[in-house]
Every structure is written in C-alpha cells, then in structure tokens.
TORKOL-4160 file (C-alpha; in steps of 0.2 Angstrom, whole numbers, padded with zeros to 4 digits, m for minus):
443
<pt num="1" X="0452" Y="0666" Z="0491"/>
<pt num="2" X="0470" Y="0666" Z="0485"/>
<pt num="3" X="0472" Y="0649" Z="0492"/>
<pt num="4" X="0457" Y="0643" Z="0482"/>
<pt num="5" X="0463" Y="0650" Z="0466"/>
<pt num="6" X="0480" Y="0642" Z="0468"/>
<pt num="7" X="0472" Y="0625" Z="0472"/>
<pt num="8" X="0461" Y="0627" Z="0457"/>
<pt num="9" X="0475" Y="0631" Z="0446"/>
<pt num="10" X="0485" Y="0615" Z="0452"/>
<pt num="11" X="0469" Y="0604" Z="0449"/>
<pt num="12" X="0467" Y="0611" Z="0431"/>
<pt num="13" X="0485" Y="0607" Z="0427"/>
<pt num="14" X="0483" Y="0589" Z="0433"/>
<pt num="15" X="0467" Y="0587" Z="0423"/>
<pt num="16" X="0473" Y="0596" Z="0407"/>
<pt num="17" X="0480" Y="0581" Z="0398"/>
<pt num="18" X="0472" Y="0564" Z="0397"/>
<pt num="19" X="0472" Y="0549" Z="0386"/>
<pt num="20" X="0460" Y="0550" Z="0371"/>
<pt num="21" X="0457" Y="0531" Z="0370"/>
<pt num="22" X="0451" Y="0529" Z="0388"/>
<pt num="23" X="0447" Y="0545" Z="0397"/>
<pt num="24" X="0448" Y="0539" Z="0415"/>
<pt num="25" X="0455" Y="0525" Z="0426"/>
<pt num="26" X="0450" Y="0519" Z="0443"/>
<pt num="27" X="0461" Y="0511" Z="0457"/>
<pt num="28" X="0468" Y="0498" Z="0459"/>
<pt num="29" X="0475" Y="0497" Z="0441"/>
<pt num="30" X="0483" Y="0479" Z="0444"/>
<pt num="31" X="0475" Y="0466" Z="0455"/>
<pt num="32" X="0479" Y="0447" Z="0455"/>
<pt num="33" X="0469" Y="0433" Z="0463"/>
<pt num="34" X="0481" Y="0434" Z="0477"/>
<pt num="35" X="0494" Y="0446" Z="0482"/>
<pt num="36" X="0505" Y="0459" Z="0472"/>
<pt num="37" X="0514" Y="0472" Z="0482"/>
<pt num="38" X="0530" Y="0483" Z="0483"/>
<pt num="39" X="0529" Y="0489" Z="0465"/>
<pt num="40" X="0543" Y="0497" Z="0455"/>
<pt num="41" X="0540" Y="0504" Z="0438"/>
<pt num="42" X="0554" Y="0507" Z="0425"/>
<pt num="43" X="0549" Y="0519" Z="0410"/>
<pt num="44" X="0560" Y="0515" Z="0395"/>
<pt num="45" X="0558" Y="0518" Z="0376"/>
<pt num="46" X="0540" Y="0522" Z="0377"/>
<pt num="47" X="0534" Y="0508" Z="0388"/>
<pt num="48" X="0532" Y="0504" Z="0407"/>
<pt num="49" X="0539" Y="0488" Z="0415"/>
<pt num="50" X="0532" Y="0484" Z="0433"/>
<pt num="51" X="0541" Y="0472" Z="0445"/>
<pt num="52" X="0534" Y="0468" Z="0462"/>
<pt num="53" X="0533" Y="0455" Z="0476"/>
<pt num="54" X="0521" Y="0443" Z="0468"/>
<pt num="55" X="0510" Y="0429" Z="0474"/>
<pt num="56" X="0514" Y="0420" Z="0457"/>
<pt num="57" X="0533" Y="0420" Z="0458"/>
<pt num="58" X="0539" Y="0425" Z="0476"/>
<pt num="59" X="0545" Y="0407" Z="0479"/>
<pt num="60" X="0557" Y="0408" Z="0464"/>
<pt num="61" X="0559" Y="0426" Z="0458"/>
<pt num="62" X="0550" Y="0440" Z="0449"/>
<pt num="63" X="0537" Y="0442" Z="0435"/>
<pt num="64" X="0537" Y="0458" Z="0424"/>
<pt num="65" X="0521" Y="0467" Z="0418"/>
<pt num="66" X="0521" Y="0479" Z="0403"/>
<pt num="67" X="0511" Y="0494" Z="0399"/>
<pt num="68" X="0510" Y="0509" Z="0388"/>
<pt num="69" X="0499" Y="0520" Z="0399"/>
<pt num="70" X="0502" Y="0515" Z="0418"/>
<pt num="71" X="0485" Y="0508" Z="0419"/>
<pt num="72" X="0483" Y="0493" Z="0408"/>
<pt num="73" X="0496" Y="0479" Z="0412"/>
<pt num="74" X="0501" Y="0463" Z="0403"/>
<pt num="75" X="0510" Y="0449" Z="0411"/>
<pt num="76" X="0526" Y="0446" Z="0401"/>
<pt num="77" X="0532" Y="0431" Z="0410"/>
<pt num="78" X="0547" Y="0429" Z="0422"/>
<pt num="79" X="0560" Y="0443" Z="0423"/>
<pt num="80" X="0571" Y="0433" Z="0436"/>
<pt num="81" X="0571" Y="0415" Z="0440"/>
<pt num="82" X="0582" Y="0407" Z="0453"/>
<pt num="83" X="0583" Y="0391" Z="0443"/>
<pt num="84" X="0593" Y="0399" Z="0429"/>
<pt num="85" X="0611" Y="0396" Z="0430"/>
<pt num="86" X="0620" Y="0410" Z="0440"/>
<pt num="87" X="0604" Y="0414" Z="0450"/>
<pt num="88" X="0604" Y="0400" Z="0464"/>
<pt num="89" X="0610" Y="0411" Z="0478"/>
<pt num="90" X="0592" Y="0416" Z="0484"/>
<pt num="91" X="0581" Y="0402" Z="0491"/>
<pt num="92" X="0564" Y="0410" Z="0494"/>
<pt num="93" X="0555" Y="0426" Z="0499"/>
<pt num="94" X="0559" Y="0435" Z="0484"/>
<pt num="95" X="0553" Y="0453" Z="0488"/>
<pt num="96" X="0553" Y="0471" Z="0482"/>
<pt num="97" X="0563" Y="0471" Z="0466"/>
<pt num="98" X="0568" Y="0487" Z="0457"/>
<pt num="99" X="0575" Y="0489" Z="0439"/>
<pt num="100" X="0585" Y="0504" Z="0433"/>
<pt num="101" X="0593" Y="0507" Z="0416"/>
<pt num="102" X="0611" Y="0513" Z="0417"/>
<pt num="103" X="0623" Y="0515" Z="0402"/>
<pt num="104" X="0613" Y="0503" Z="0391"/>
<pt num="105" X="0611" Y="0489" Z="0403"/>
<pt num="106" X="0597" Y="0485" Z="0416"/>
<pt num="107" X="0601" Y="0482" Z="0434"/>
<pt num="108" X="0589" Y="0473" Z="0446"/>
<pt num="109" X="0591" Y="0475" Z="0464"/>
<pt num="110" X="0581" Y="0464" Z="0475"/>
<pt num="111" X="0579" Y="0455" Z="0492"/>
<pt num="112" X="0579" Y="0437" Z="0495"/>
<pt num="113" X="0582" Y="0424" Z="0509"/>
<pt num="114" X="0599" Y="0416" Z="0507"/>
<pt num="115" X="0603" Y="0398" Z="0512"/>
<pt num="116" X="0608" Y="0404" Z="0529"/>
<pt num="117" X="0591" Y="0410" Z="0532"/>
<pt num="118" X="0595" Y="0428" Z="0532"/>
<pt num="119" X="0586" Y="0441" Z="0521"/>
<pt num="120" X="0599" Y="0450" Z="0510"/>
<pt num="121" X="0600" Y="0461" Z="0495"/>
<pt num="122" X="0607" Y="0456" Z="0478"/>
<pt num="123" X="0610" Y="0464" Z="0461"/>
<pt num="124" X="0606" Y="0456" Z="0444"/>
<pt num="125" X="0609" Y="0462" Z="0426"/>
<pt num="126" X="0601" Y="0460" Z="0409"/>
<pt num="127" X="0602" Y="0468" Z="0392"/>
<pt num="128" X="0582" Y="0469" Z="0391"/>
<pt num="129" X="0570" Y="0475" Z="0404"/>
<pt num="130" X="0560" Y="0459" Z="0401"/>
<pt num="131" X="0575" Y="0449" Z="0407"/>
<pt num="132" X="0581" Y="0436" Z="0410"/>
<pt num="133" X="0591" Y="0445" Z="0424"/>
<pt num="134" X="0607" Y="0436" Z="0430"/>
<pt num="135" X="0615" Y="0439" Z="0446"/>
<pt num="136" X="0631" Y="0450" Z="0446"/>
<pt num="137" X="0633" Y="0453" Z="0465"/>
<pt num="138" X="0624" Y="0441" Z="0477"/>
<pt num="139" X="0623" Y="0445" Z="0491"/>
<pt num="140" X="0628" Y="0464" Z="0488"/>
<pt num="141" X="0635" Y="0466" Z="0506"/>
<pt num="142" X="0649" Y="0454" Z="0511"/>
<pt num="143" X="0643" Y="0452" Z="0529"/>
<pt num="144" X="0628" Y="0445" Z="0537"/>
<pt num="145" X="0618" Y="0462" Z="0536"/>
<pt num="146" X="0600" Y="0457" Z="0536"/>
<pt num="147" X="0592" Y="0470" Z="0524"/>
<pt num="148" X="0578" Y="0472" Z="0512"/>
<pt num="149" X="0570" Y="0485" Z="0500"/>
<pt num="150" X="0585" Y="0490" Z="0489"/>
<pt num="151" X="0583" Y="0506" Z="0478"/>
<pt num="152" X="0596" Y="0512" Z="0465"/>
<pt num="153" X="0596" Y="0531" Z="0463"/>
<pt num="154" X="0605" Y="0538" Z="0448"/>
<pt num="155" X="0610" Y="0557" Z="0450"/>
<pt num="156" X="0611" Y="0569" Z="0435"/>
<pt num="157" X="0630" Y="0567" Z="0434"/>
<pt num="158" X="0627" Y="0548" Z="0433"/>
<pt num="159" X="0634" Y="0544" Z="0450"/>
<pt num="160" X="0624" Y="0530" Z="0458"/>
<pt num="161" X="0618" Y="0527" Z="0476"/>
<pt num="162" X="0611" Y="0512" Z="0484"/>
<pt num="163" X="0597" Y="0514" Z="0497"/>
<pt num="164" X="0592" Y="0499" Z="0508"/>
<pt num="165" X="0583" Y="0495" Z="0524"/>
<pt num="166" X="0590" Y="0486" Z="0539"/>
<pt num="167" X="0576" Y="0474" Z="0544"/>
<pt num="168" X="0569" Y="0474" Z="0561"/>
<pt num="169" X="0570" Y="0455" Z="0562"/>
<pt num="170" X="0588" Y="0457" Z="0568"/>
<pt num="171" X="0591" Y="0476" Z="0568"/>
<pt num="172" X="0588" Y="0485" Z="0585"/>
<pt num="173" X="0589" Y="0503" Z="0590"/>
<pt num="174" X="0591" Y="0506" Z="0609"/>
<pt num="175" X="0586" Y="0488" Z="0611"/>
<pt num="176" X="0570" Y="0489" Z="0601"/>
<pt num="177" X="0567" Y="0480" Z="0584"/>
<pt num="178" X="0568" Y="0494" Z="0572"/>
<pt num="179" X="0568" Y="0495" Z="0553"/>
<pt num="180" X="0579" Y="0509" Z="0547"/>
<pt num="181" X="0585" Y="0515" Z="0530"/>
<pt num="182" X="0603" Y="0519" Z="0524"/>
<pt num="183" X="0612" Y="0524" Z="0509"/>
<pt num="184" X="0629" Y="0522" Z="0501"/>
<pt num="185" X="0637" Y="0527" Z="0485"/>
<pt num="186" X="0640" Y="0513" Z="0473"/>
<pt num="187" X="0650" Y="0509" Z="0457"/>
<pt num="188" X="0639" Y="0497" Z="0446"/>
<pt num="189" X="0654" Y="0492" Z="0436"/>
<pt num="190" X="0664" Y="0486" Z="0450"/>
<pt num="191" X="0651" Y="0485" Z="0464"/>
<pt num="192" X="0662" Y="0495" Z="0475"/>
<pt num="193" X="0653" Y="0505" Z="0489"/>
<pt num="194" X="0656" Y="0520" Z="0500"/>
<pt num="195" X="0653" Y="0524" Z="0518"/>
<pt num="196" X="0635" Y="0520" Z="0525"/>
<pt num="197" X="0624" Y="0534" Z="0530"/>
<pt num="198" X="0608" Y="0533" Z="0540"/>
<pt num="199" X="0593" Y="0542" Z="0530"/>
<pt num="200" X="0577" Y="0537" Z="0539"/>
<pt num="201" X="0573" Y="0531" Z="0557"/>
<pt num="202" X="0556" Y="0530" Z="0564"/>
<pt num="203" X="0553" Y="0544" Z="0577"/>
<pt num="204" X="0537" Y="0553" Z="0571"/>
<pt num="205" X="0521" Y="0549" Z="0580"/>
<pt num="206" X="0512" Y="0543" Z="0564"/>
<pt num="207" X="0526" Y="0530" Z="0562"/>
<pt num="208" X="0524" Y="0522" Z="0579"/>
<pt num="209" X="0506" Y="0514" Z="0576"/>
<pt num="210" X="0514" Y="0496" Z="0577"/>
<pt num="211" X="0523" Y="0500" Z="0594"/>
<pt num="212" X="0535" Y="0486" Z="0593"/>
<pt num="213" X="0544" Y="0484" Z="0581"/>
<pt num="214" X="0543" Y="0500" Z="0572"/>
<pt num="215" X="0547" Y="0503" Z="0553"/>
<pt num="216" X="0555" Y="0515" Z="0541"/>
<pt num="217" X="0557" Y="0505" Z="0525"/>
<pt num="218" X="0555" Y="0505" Z="0506"/>
<pt num="219" X="0566" Y="0521" Z="0502"/>
<pt num="220" X="0564" Y="0529" Z="0485"/>
<pt num="221" X="0572" Y="0545" Z="0480"/>
<pt num="222" X="0568" Y="0558" Z="0466"/>
<pt num="223" X="0576" Y="0575" Z="0463"/>
<pt num="224" X="0567" Y="0591" Z="0460"/>
<pt num="225" X="0575" Y="0609" Z="0459"/>
<pt num="226" X="0591" Y="0602" Z="0466"/>
<pt num="227" X="0582" Y="0595" Z="0481"/>
<pt num="228" X="0583" Y="0576" Z="0485"/>
<pt num="229" X="0566" Y="0570" Z="0491"/>
<pt num="230" X="0566" Y="0553" Z="0500"/>
<pt num="231" X="0549" Y="0545" Z="0501"/>
<pt num="232" X="0548" Y="0530" Z="0513"/>
<pt num="233" X="0535" Y="0518" Z="0521"/>
<pt num="234" X="0531" Y="0519" Z="0539"/>
<pt num="235" X="0522" Y="0506" Z="0551"/>
<pt num="236" X="0519" Y="0488" Z="0547"/>
<pt num="237" X="0512" Y="0483" Z="0530"/>
<pt num="238" X="0498" Y="0474" Z="0537"/>
<pt num="239" X="0491" Y="0489" Z="0547"/>
<pt num="240" X="0479" Y="0501" Z="0539"/>
<pt num="241" X="0490" Y="0515" Z="0544"/>
<pt num="242" X="0504" Y="0509" Z="0533"/>
<pt num="243" X="0508" Y="0525" Z="0523"/>
<pt num="244" X="0522" Y="0536" Z="0515"/>
<pt num="245" X="0532" Y="0549" Z="0523"/>
<pt num="246" X="0544" Y="0562" Z="0515"/>
<pt num="247" X="0561" Y="0569" Z="0519"/>
<pt num="248" X="0572" Y="0581" Z="0510"/>
<pt num="249" X="0591" Y="0584" Z="0508"/>
<pt num="250" X="0603" Y="0594" Z="0498"/>
<pt num="251" X="0614" Y="0578" Z="0495"/>
<pt num="252" X="0609" Y="0560" Z="0491"/>
<pt num="253" X="0619" Y="0555" Z="0506"/>
<pt num="254" X="0609" Y="0567" Z="0518"/>
<pt num="255" X="0606" Y="0572" Z="0531"/>
<pt num="256" X="0587" Y="0571" Z="0527"/>
<pt num="257" X="0574" Y="0582" Z="0536"/>
<pt num="258" X="0557" Y="0574" Z="0538"/>
<pt num="259" X="0541" Y="0584" Z="0534"/>
<pt num="260" X="0532" Y="0590" Z="0549"/>
<pt num="261" X="0516" Y="0586" Z="0540"/>
<pt num="262" X="0520" Y="0568" Z="0537"/>
<pt num="263" X="0512" Y="0556" Z="0531"/>
<pt num="264" X="0511" Y="0562" Z="0513"/>
<pt num="265" X="0500" Y="0547" Z="0508"/>
<pt num="266" X="0490" Y="0538" Z="0521"/>
<pt num="267" X="0474" Y="0528" Z="0523"/>
<pt num="268" X="0456" Y="0533" Z="0519"/>
<pt num="269" X="0445" Y="0519" Z="0525"/>
<pt num="270" X="0429" Y="0529" Z="0520"/>
<pt num="271" X="0434" Y="0525" Z="0502"/>
<pt num="272" X="0442" Y="0508" Z="0506"/>
<pt num="273" X="0460" Y="0513" Z="0504"/>
<pt num="274" X="0471" Y="0507" Z="0518"/>
<pt num="275" X="0489" Y="0501" Z="0518"/>
<pt num="276" X="0495" Y="0514" Z="0506"/>
<pt num="277" X="0513" Y="0511" Z="0506"/>
<pt num="278" X="0529" Y="0504" Z="0497"/>
<pt num="279" X="0530" Y="0514" Z="0481"/>
<pt num="280" X="0540" Y="0521" Z="0467"/>
<pt num="281" X="0539" Y="0538" Z="0457"/>
<pt num="282" X="0537" Y="0538" Z="0438"/>
<pt num="283" X="0533" Y="0550" Z="0424"/>
<pt num="284" X="0518" Y="0550" Z="0414"/>
<pt num="285" X="0519" Y="0545" Z="0395"/>
<pt num="286" X="0523" Y="0562" Z="0389"/>
<pt num="287" X="0534" Y="0567" Z="0404"/>
<pt num="288" X="0522" Y="0581" Z="0410"/>
<pt num="289" X="0516" Y="0573" Z="0426"/>
<pt num="290" X="0523" Y="0563" Z="0440"/>
<pt num="291" X="0514" Y="0547" Z="0447"/>
<pt num="292" X="0516" Y="0538" Z="0463"/>
<pt num="293" X="0514" Y="0519" Z="0461"/>
<pt num="294" X="0510" Y="0510" Z="0477"/>
<pt num="295" X="0500" Y="0495" Z="0485"/>
<pt num="296" X="0484" Y="0495" Z="0495"/>
<pt num="297" X="0475" Y="0482" Z="0504"/>
<pt num="298" X="0463" Y="0473" Z="0493"/>
<pt num="299" X="0450" Y="0473" Z="0507"/>
<pt num="300" X="0451" Y="0487" Z="0519"/>
<pt num="301" X="0442" Y="0476" Z="0532"/>
<pt num="302" X="0455" Y="0462" Z="0530"/>
<pt num="303" X="0473" Y="0469" Z="0529"/>
<pt num="304" X="0480" Y="0451" Z="0527"/>
<pt num="305" X="0469" Y="0447" Z="0513"/>
<pt num="306" X="0481" Y="0453" Z="0499"/>
<pt num="307" X="0487" Y="0469" Z="0491"/>
<pt num="308" X="0484" Y="0477" Z="0474"/>
<pt num="309" X="0493" Y="0491" Z="0464"/>
<pt num="310" X="0487" Y="0509" Z="0463"/>
<pt num="311" X="0493" Y="0525" Z="0455"/>
<pt num="312" X="0490" Y="0543" Z="0459"/>
<pt num="313" X="0497" Y="0560" Z="0454"/>
<pt num="314" X="0510" Y="0570" Z="0464"/>
<pt num="315" X="0515" Y="0588" Z="0462"/>
<pt num="316" X="0526" Y="0601" Z="0470"/>
<pt num="317" X="0518" Y="0617" Z="0478"/>
<pt num="318" X="0525" Y="0634" Z="0477"/>
<pt num="319" X="0537" Y="0630" Z="0492"/>
<pt num="320" X="0543" Y="0614" Z="0483"/>
<pt num="321" X="0534" Y="0603" Z="0495"/>
<pt num="322" X="0529" Y="0586" Z="0488"/>
<pt num="323" X="0510" Y="0583" Z="0488"/>
<pt num="324" X="0502" Y="0567" Z="0484"/>
<pt num="325" X="0484" Y="0569" Z="0476"/>
<pt num="326" X="0478" Y="0553" Z="0484"/>
<pt num="327" X="0473" Y="0540" Z="0488"/>
<pt num="328" X="0459" Y="0539" Z="0476"/>
<pt num="329" X="0446" Y="0526" Z="0471"/>
<pt num="330" X="0435" Y="0538" Z="0460"/>
<pt num="331" X="0438" Y="0540" Z="0441"/>
<pt num="332" X="0454" Y="0549" Z="0438"/>
<pt num="333" X="0460" Y="0557" Z="0421"/>
<pt num="334" X="0472" Y="0545" Z="0412"/>
<pt num="335" X="0490" Y="0548" Z="0413"/>
<pt num="336" X="0494" Y="0561" Z="0399"/>
<pt num="337" X="0500" Y="0553" Z="0383"/>
<pt num="338" X="0495" Y="0562" Z="0367"/>
<pt num="339" X="0491" Y="0580" Z="0372"/>
<pt num="340" X="0472" Y="0577" Z="0371"/>
<pt num="341" X="0464" Y="0591" Z="0381"/>
<pt num="342" X="0450" Y="0589" Z="0394"/>
<pt num="343" X="0439" Y="0600" Z="0382"/>
<pt num="344" X="0442" Y="0588" Z="0368"/>
<pt num="345" X="0437" Y="0573" Z="0379"/>
<pt num="346" X="0421" Y="0582" Z="0385"/>
<pt num="347" X="0416" Y="0588" Z="0367"/>
<pt num="348" X="0421" Y="0573" Z="0356"/>
<pt num="349" X="0424" Y="0557" Z="0366"/>
<pt num="350" X="0409" Y="0558" Z="0379"/>
<pt num="351" X="0393" Y="0556" Z="0369"/>
<pt num="352" X="0378" Y="0566" Z="0373"/>
<pt num="353" X="0371" Y="0551" Z="0383"/>
<pt num="354" X="0375" Y="0561" Z="0399"/>
<pt num="355" X="0379" Y="0579" Z="0400"/>
<pt num="356" X="0380" Y="0592" Z="0414"/>
<pt num="357" X="0372" Y="0608" Z="0406"/>
<pt num="358" X="0374" Y="0621" Z="0420"/>
<pt num="359" X="0379" Y="0622" Z="0439"/>
<pt num="360" X="0372" Y="0638" Z="0447"/>
<pt num="361" X="0376" Y="0647" Z="0458"/>
<pt num="362" X="0395" Y="0643" Z="0456"/>
<pt num="363" X="0404" Y="0648" Z="0467"/>
<pt num="364" X="0390" Y="0645" Z="0481"/>
<pt num="365" X="0388" Y="0645" Z="0500"/>
<pt num="366" X="0370" Y="0638" Z="0501"/>
<pt num="367" X="0363" Y="0627" Z="0488"/>
<pt num="368" X="0369" Y="0624" Z="0471"/>
<pt num="369" X="0358" Y="0617" Z="0457"/>
<pt num="370" X="0365" Y="0605" Z="0444"/>
<pt num="371" X="0356" Y="0603" Z="0428"/>
<pt num="372" X="0360" Y="0588" Z="0417"/>
<pt num="373" X="0353" Y="0579" Z="0402"/>
<pt num="374" X="0351" Y="0560" Z="0399"/>
<pt num="375" X="0348" Y="0555" Z="0381"/>
<pt num="376" X="0348" Y="0536" Z="0384"/>
<pt num="377" X="0341" Y="0525" Z="0398"/>
<pt num="378" X="0355" Y="0520" Z="0410"/>
<pt num="379" X="0360" Y="0517" Z="0428"/>
<pt num="380" X="0366" Y="0534" Z="0433"/>
<pt num="381" X="0378" Y="0538" Z="0447"/>
<pt num="382" X="0379" Y="0557" Z="0453"/>
<pt num="383" X="0393" Y="0560" Z="0466"/>
<pt num="384" X="0403" Y="0575" Z="0473"/>
<pt num="385" X="0421" Y="0572" Z="0475"/>
<pt num="386" X="0434" Y="0583" Z="0484"/>
<pt num="387" X="0451" Y="0588" Z="0476"/>
<pt num="388" X="0459" Y="0572" Z="0483"/>
<pt num="389" X="0447" Y="0561" Z="0474"/>
<pt num="390" X="0437" Y="0556" Z="0489"/>
<pt num="391" X="0418" Y="0554" Z="0488"/>
<pt num="392" X="0410" Y="0568" Z="0498"/>
<pt num="393" X="0392" Y="0566" Z="0494"/>
<pt num="394" X="0381" Y="0553" Z="0484"/>
<pt num="395" X="0367" Y="0563" Z="0476"/>
<pt num="396" X="0359" Y="0549" Z="0466"/>
<pt num="397" X="0362" Y="0531" Z="0461"/>
<pt num="398" X="0349" Y="0522" Z="0450"/>
<pt num="399" X="0341" Y="0521" Z="0433"/>
<pt num="400" X="0335" Y="0536" Z="0424"/>
<pt num="401" X="0325" Y="0538" Z="0408"/>
<pt num="402" X="0330" Y="0550" Z="0394"/>
<pt num="403" X="0326" Y="0568" Z="0399"/>
<pt num="404" X="0331" Y="0584" Z="0407"/>
<pt num="405" X="0334" Y="0584" Z="0426"/>
<pt num="406" X="0340" Y="0595" Z="0440"/>
<pt num="407" X="0347" Y="0591" Z="0457"/>
<pt num="408" X="0356" Y="0601" Z="0470"/>
<pt num="409" X="0370" Y="0600" Z="0483"/>
<pt num="410" X="0369" Y="0609" Z="0499"/>
<pt num="411" X="0387" Y="0608" Z="0504"/>
<pt num="412" X="0385" Y="0594" Z="0516"/>
<pt num="413" X="0393" Y="0577" Z="0515"/>
<pt num="414" X="0386" Y="0560" Z="0517"/>
<pt num="415" X="0386" Y="0562" Z="0536"/>
<pt num="416" X="0375" Y="0578" Z="0534"/>
<pt num="417" X="0390" Y="0589" Z="0540"/>
<pt num="418" X="0395" Y="0605" Z="0531"/>
<pt num="419" X="0411" Y="0603" Z="0521"/>
<pt num="420" X="0426" Y="0615" Z="0521"/>
<pt num="421" X="0428" Y="0629" Z="0508"/>
<pt num="422" X="0437" Y="0623" Z="0493"/>
<pt num="423" X="0435" Y="0615" Z="0475"/>
<pt num="424" X="0424" Y="0600" Z="0473"/>
<pt num="425" X="0419" Y="0591" Z="0457"/>
<pt num="426" X="0402" Y="0585" Z="0452"/>
<pt num="427" X="0403" Y="0568" Z="0443"/>
<pt num="428" X="0388" Y="0561" Z="0433"/>
<pt num="429" X="0392" Y="0543" Z="0425"/>
<pt num="430" X="0384" Y="0529" Z="0417"/>
<pt num="431" X="0392" Y="0512" Z="0415"/>
<pt num="432" X="0402" Y="0518" Z="0400"/>
<pt num="433" X="0406" Y="0537" Z="0402"/>
<pt num="434" X="0408" Y="0551" Z="0415"/>
<pt num="435" X="0405" Y="0569" Z="0414"/>
<pt num="436" X="0413" Y="0580" Z="0427"/>
<pt num="437" X="0412" Y="0599" Z="0431"/>
<pt num="438" X="0420" Y="0609" Z="0445"/>
<pt num="439" X="0411" Y="0617" Z="0460"/>
<pt num="440" X="0418" Y="0630" Z="0472"/>
<pt num="441" X="0410" Y="0630" Z="0489"/>
<pt num="442" X="0413" Y="0645" Z="0500"/>
<pt num="443" X="0407" Y="0646" Z="0518"/>
C-alpha cells in the first residue's frame, strides 16, 4: 500500500500544473511529411528552439523550430546552411545538431560527412538561437576520427565537456563494429580539449538486439543532486528496440555505472510507439518539470518509414533514480507554464459537455462503476490508462446522446487479463475535451 501511495503522489505532482489554453497534448508533437529525428531543444528567454536531423535540410544543414510550450512548433527557417561563407567544410549527411548558450553566445555542435567521406563533428557559433550559425572549429578533432552525436554539457562552475560517439562504421571493439560514447573537457574560447574518457560501451543484453554492429550513441547529460546522469541510445535506430539507457557518475568524466534496470525508455508496440531513442532533456516553461524529447517511428510497422518527435515527463524517485513516464500516445497534461491547476482545468476550461460524476467503489478489487454525464451529442471515447499513459482497456467508442450514463471496469485489460495493482485513470473524451479521474485497483 505504501508503494501505491508514493506512486499516486508522484502522479499528482506531474498532473498538478498544466497550460490553461490547451489542457492536453498527444504525441507526436512534431511530424513532417518525411523524416525528423535526433532532436535537441534549447530553452532560452522564454522560448524553445528545436534542432534535428531533418528531411527538409539534411543535405545542406539544419532548420530551427520555435515554440513557447514544447508542443506547438513553428518552422523558423535555416539555422545553419553549408552554402554560407565559412560553412563549406561539411558536404552532406548533416545529422544530430545541438545548440547551447554559453556566455552570451550560441554554440552548435553537429555531425556531417566531410569531403574525405568521413563523418566528423564540428562546432559553429551565432549571436542568435535562430542563426545563422558559422563554423568556428570544423572539424572539431584534428585526426580522421569518425564520430557523430556531439553533446555539450555545461557544469555549474561553467566548465564545459564535449560528449561524442565513435561511429561503428569504422570503430571496432574486439574486432566487432561498435559505437561507443566518449567525453573530453573543452574550452569553447580556444577549442582546447582534455584527455578522452570512455563513458558508454554496449554490454547489457537489451543493447545487443542488432547483434552486429552494436550501439551506444546519442549521449546527453543532466545533473541532479550532484549526480551526473548520462542518457544514451542503444540498438540501431531502425529497430523497434531502439531505446534509452541511463548511467550515473560523480564526475562528468566518469566512470559511469549503468542502471541494472535499463532501458529507461523503450518501445511499446501496443500503442504504436517504437524506436524511442536519441533524445535531450529540457525544463518545462516554468521550470517545475523535466521532459525528455525523443524521436519515434512514424509507423511502428514500418521502422524505415520516417520518424517524428515526442515528449514525455521524467522524474527522480526517492533513491534519485531517473524515471521516464513514457512512451505515451494518450492525452497528457500540457507542460506547465502558468500555474493553472488541474482543478481549474476541470472546473473552468472543460465545459459540462462531458463530466465524470462518480467512480465507486474506489479503491476497488472487483468491479468499479463509472457514472458520467453527456450534455451534448458527440462521439465519445472511454478508456482506462495506466500510470505510464498506456491504454489498458477501451470501454466505449461511439456516439452518445445527451443523458446520464453508467459503465463499469472489472480490472481486466483488452486481452481479458487482470491488471496489476496500482493507479489507473479513467478518461472520457469527445473531439474537443477530455475529463479524467484516477482509479486505484487492489488485487
């Protein structure tokens, strides 16, 4: 029972603040008529800027998208273009950009294929997050090191570290093609770097789905309670099992210890979420929540059919373990922005077109009845979700006339199997609004 109470408290915290203009969002939040992947988001001066590997620009550089809420994105044009003077080093395959703000300037670290055909990392600079970014060190490393997925981590004391992945196209470990991630300290003023340290190599069973080659790539670090959390992608991007692992250290340079419970974000084919990898972590608008921004396969049945961008909440449990509340494809509360409470959303923003009046008994271990009102004819969807946002049971889908109704849930999923004890959510929605209440199931 204690675990249930703790879980319920965490869920209430994550639901406590949502946007008043648009109460929920549904993944993916950014989708093109093609491919958009490897997202990185910069939060600066009340706005978000998203950079990614992009079907619209990967042959010449990077576009930038702008948002105020992490959900609604506007194309703001080219942030980096190889045809601008000073940017001619990279020739094609512009992948995985990231932008950070440092001492009033904006630095973009990115991967591209050089004239010699080798994938390398470079750094460009701009006075504006929208660009244009101009190369300041291209390539970043002076040798023929083939690498991708650069990440710049700025510590509390303003020291900077560059993380990157040695690509399996040329990098081998014990004779096998292997992508590994490394880190060095870096001075952004002089582009001077320290000694290279290994931070992630694939050895856990979940990371070996591709057999040969194998991958640890896309490193990204955040700091919490003086612990450094390295999140990284495992497996090949085109596999459904592409997901995120986590490792921790007491120094940015490591050594990092991987979670035994990895992966922290992985596929859920039942809701159509596969290929859940290559990510960044960013704060909500008011700084009270953390979100992971990652890509998924647009079509879980066709992993090569393009990717789209999703966001989900993360939190730390009582043991400072990083938990990802996803993947989700059900309606989620908007990232917090103006301290509007869930009670205000339910009482003021959702009209009386749909309303859950009572769920009883609650908690329950047999059947629980759900009473609700419909005041306007509409197509109604009644679903039960678990605490990760996964659809557990579809109770009704179809048109209903105005009236008072009652349905029930017997604690079984769509496969007619009993669910585990825990917290669930009953959601009743029409094409405009959603009303949700918690349910506690006890075996």
